[in-house]
C-alpha positions in Angstrom: 80.7 5.0 -151.9 83.1 2.2 -152.9 82.0 -1.4 -152.4 85.5 -2.8 -152.7 86.3 -4.9 -149.7 89.2 -3.8 -147.6 92.1 -6.2 -147.2 92.7 -7.9 -143.9 95.8 -5.8 -143.4 93.7 -2.6 -143.6 91.4 -3.7 -140.8 93.4 -5.9 -138.4 96.5 -5.3 -136.4 98.0 -7.5 -133.8 98.8 -5.9 -130.5 99.5 -8.2 -127.6 97.6 -7.1 -124.4 100.6 -8.1 -122.3 104.2 -9.2 -123.0 104.5 -12.7 -124.5 105.9 -15.5 -122.4 109.4 -16.8 -123.1 110.2 -20.2 -124.3 113.3 -21.1 -122.3 114.3 -24.5 -123.6 113.3 -27.7 -125.2 114.5 -30.9 -123.6 115.2 -33.9 -125.8 116.1 -37.5 -124.9 119.6 -38.7 -125.4 121.3 -42.0 -124.5 124.6 -40.5 -123.2 125.0 -36.9 -122.1 128.7 -36.5 -122.8 128.4 -38.0 -126.3 125.5 -35.7 -127.1 127.2 -32.6 -125.7 130.2 -33.4 -127.8 128.2 -33.9 -131.0 126.2 -30.7 -130.6 129.3 -28.7 -129.7 131.2 -30.0 -132.7 128.3 -29.5 -135.2 126.7 -26.2 -134.0 128.0 -23.0 -132.4 126.7 -23.2 -128.8 127.9 -23.0 -125.2 127.5 -25.5 -122.4 125.8 -23.8 -119.5 125.5 -27.0 -117.4 126.5 -30.6 -117.7 126.4 -33.6 -115.3 125.7 -37.3 -115.8 121.9 -36.9 -116.1 121.4 -33.7 -118.1 123.1 -30.8 -119.9 122.0 -27.4 -121.0 123.3 -25.9 -124.3 122.8 -22.3 -125.0 122.1 -21.1 -128.6 121.5 -17.6 -129.8 117.7 -17.8 -129.6 116.9 -20.7 -127.2 118.5 -23.4 -125.0 118.5 -27.1 -125.6 118.4 -29.5 -122.7 119.8 -33.0 -123.3 118.2 -35.4 -120.8 118.4 -39.1 -119.8 114.7 -40.1 -119.7 115.0 -42.2 -116.6 116.2 -39.0 -114.8 114.3 -36.2 -116.5 111.5 -36.5 -119.1 111.7 -34.8 -122.4 109.7 -31.6 -122.1 109.3 -28.0 -123.1 110.0 -25.2 -120.6 108.7 -21.6 -120.3 109.7 -18.8 -117.9 106.7 -17.3 -116.1 106.6 -14.3 -113.7 104.4 -16.3 -111.3 105.8 -19.8 -111.8 104.8 -20.7 -108.2 101.1 -20.5 -109.1 101.6 -23.7 -111.1 103.0 -25.6 -108.1 105.8 -25.8 -105.6 109.1 -24.7 -107.1 112.1 -27.1 -106.9 115.7 -25.8 -107.0 117.9 -27.6 -109.5 121.6 -28.2 -109.5 122.2 -25.2 -111.8 120.3 -22.9 -109.4 117.2 -22.5 -111.5 113.8 -23.1 -109.9 110.8 -24.6 -111.6 107.7 -26.9 -111.3 106.3 -29.4 -113.8 102.8 -29.7 -115.1 101.2 -31.4 -118.1 99.3 -29.8 -120.9 95.8 -31.1 -121.8 97.4 -33.8 -124.1 99.7 -35.1 -121.3 102.9 -33.4 -122.6 105.3 -32.5 -119.9 105.7 -28.7 -119.4 108.3 -27.1 -117.1 107.4 -23.7 -115.7 110.5 -21.8 -114.6 110.8 -18.9 -112.3 112.3 -15.7 -113.7 115.5 -15.0 -111.9 
């Protein structure tokens, strides 16, 4: 009988019990939406999914980036969830998405978006 320890790879495999949730977007604070949209569009390959005076949504290959005016929308992180309504009443936004906002244990704003 061998006493050589097995490697971690030999004994452990990662199998999610259920599908992982989706990170939809990260929202960062900007001073001017139009200026920020122009800068990101000129420096990175992305598309503008929505833009108004208070926020914009830029789509990249793997995630979306929201540009927000803090007085209108706080910087935050957003996830899609199959039961978003269990986190609170869903609000319909100008782009047609629906979501509610909560805070994580450290007070960070988290947006929970309904899957459409």
